PAFI-119909 format. One record per residue (C-alpha): residue in one letter; x, z, y. Coordinates in steps of 0.5 Angstrom, whole numbers, plus 500, padded with zeros to 3 digits. Layout:
BEGIN
AXZY;...
***
This chain:
BEGIN
M171219406;I170226408;P174232405;W169237404;E167240398;G160242400;P153239402;L152235408;P146236413;E143229416;P148227421;G146226428;A149219431;R152218438;R151211439;L154206444;A148206448;D149214449;M156213452;A154208458;D155214463;V162216461;L166209459;A171206463;A168199462;P160201462;E158194462;Y160194454;A155199453;D149193453;R153189448;D152193442;P148199444;S146201437;R153201434;P155208432;L161211435;Y161218431;Y157222427;M156230428;Y154234422;R152241425;D152247421;C155246415;A156251409;R158251402;S154256400;D148260402;E152266403;D157263407;R151260412;R148267412;W155270414;L156265420;A149266422;D150274422;H157272427;D153267431;V158262429;R157255427;Y162250423;D161243424;I164236422;T165230426;V167223424;I169219429;M170211428;P176207429;G176202434;V175200442;I169200447;G172194451;P179196453;E178203451;L179207445;V173210441;K172217444;T167223444;K162224450;G166230453;H163237455;Y164243458;H162250455;P158255460;E161262461;N159268456;P156274459;A163277461;G164271465;V169268461;G168261458;F166260451;P172257447;E172252441;V177251435;Y178244432;E182242425;V183235424;M181234417;S184227416;G186221421;R189222428;A186226434;H188226441;F184231445;L184230453;L182237456;Q181239463;N178245467;R172244471;E176242478;A180237473;S186240477;S189242470;V189236465;L192237458;F193231453;V194234445;E196230439;A194232432;T194230425;A191232419;G192239417;E193241425;V189246429;V187246436;V184251440;I180249446;P181255451;P176258456;G174254462;Y176247459;G172241457;H174236452;V174229450;T176227443;I179220442;N181216435;P187213437;G188211429;D185205425;E181210420;D176215421;L178221424;V174227421;M175234424;A172241423;N170246428;L168253429;V164255435;S159260438;T152259437;A150263443;F150257448;A149249449;S154245451;E154242458;Y155234458;A152233465;P158234469;Y162229465;A156224465;R156225473;L163223474;G163217469;G167221464;A173225464;A179225469;Y183220465;Y181214460;E186212454;M186205453;E187201447;D194200448;G195207449;S196207456;I193213460;V188210466;K186215472;N178215473;N178214481;R172218481;Y176224481;P181223487;D184230486;A185230479;G192233477;P197230473;V196229465;R201234462;R202233454;A201240450;V203242443;A198246439;L201252437;P199257431;V195263434;P196269429;A190273433;F186268430;G189266424;T190259426;G195254425;P198248421;G195248414;V190253415;P183250414;L178253419;Y173254413;T178260410;L176264417;L170265414;G169272411;R174275416;E170278422;E176279427;S179271426;V172269429;R170274434;F174270439;L169265439;N164270442;H168275446;P174271449;E175276454;D178280449;Y184275448;A187273454;D194273451;A192270445;F189264449;S195264454;G199262447;C195257444;L198251447;R205249450;D207245455;A211239453;G212235460;E208230464;V204224461;S205217465;V199214468;C199207468;A194205473;Q187207476;M181204475;P179199480;
***
């Protein structure tokens, strides 16, 4: 069940066949290619007035539902993508709210020299800072439902993840973190804790939808160059994560 009070558009589905190039064990993609792994409800709004406000501010509100389960040895996840830079030369950010379920966010910069592992539960909000791509993993036994706010001024970049077989690390069914050997120079995985960001009005228990109507709270999505200090405080380092093995 999606905890959402408004209408929902027809979702896009990401199926197992779509994920073959980012899996720890890509041979599993052929076993049930039409299996849906997650659904993406793009450009949601509770009213026509809200939709106009979002459009006027070049922002989109989406809902994603990620199924529980595994793909071979690996937990179900999203495909992974980066954001391009805005006209000021700073990467577009994004912000997520876990509406229900549990989420693991695996962030990495383009060189994969910085890799962050963020855990979040229902009601928590995670800011994806400029310059970081991300994969979202469902480690639980129920649907993971997330909302996000993002600029409409760009298209996400999936090819870098696909080219290297996914992210720099995979999370397996037993919770272990395994390195993708196509990233020989990847940095260690650092655990990070999502923090409230007063400049954005984000924090635990503050639904992202309440930011609508507050221009200053969404401005960072299109003008991240003006919020360097706020981004520097959106995640707190909480130590290194053990990596169990490397893919053969």
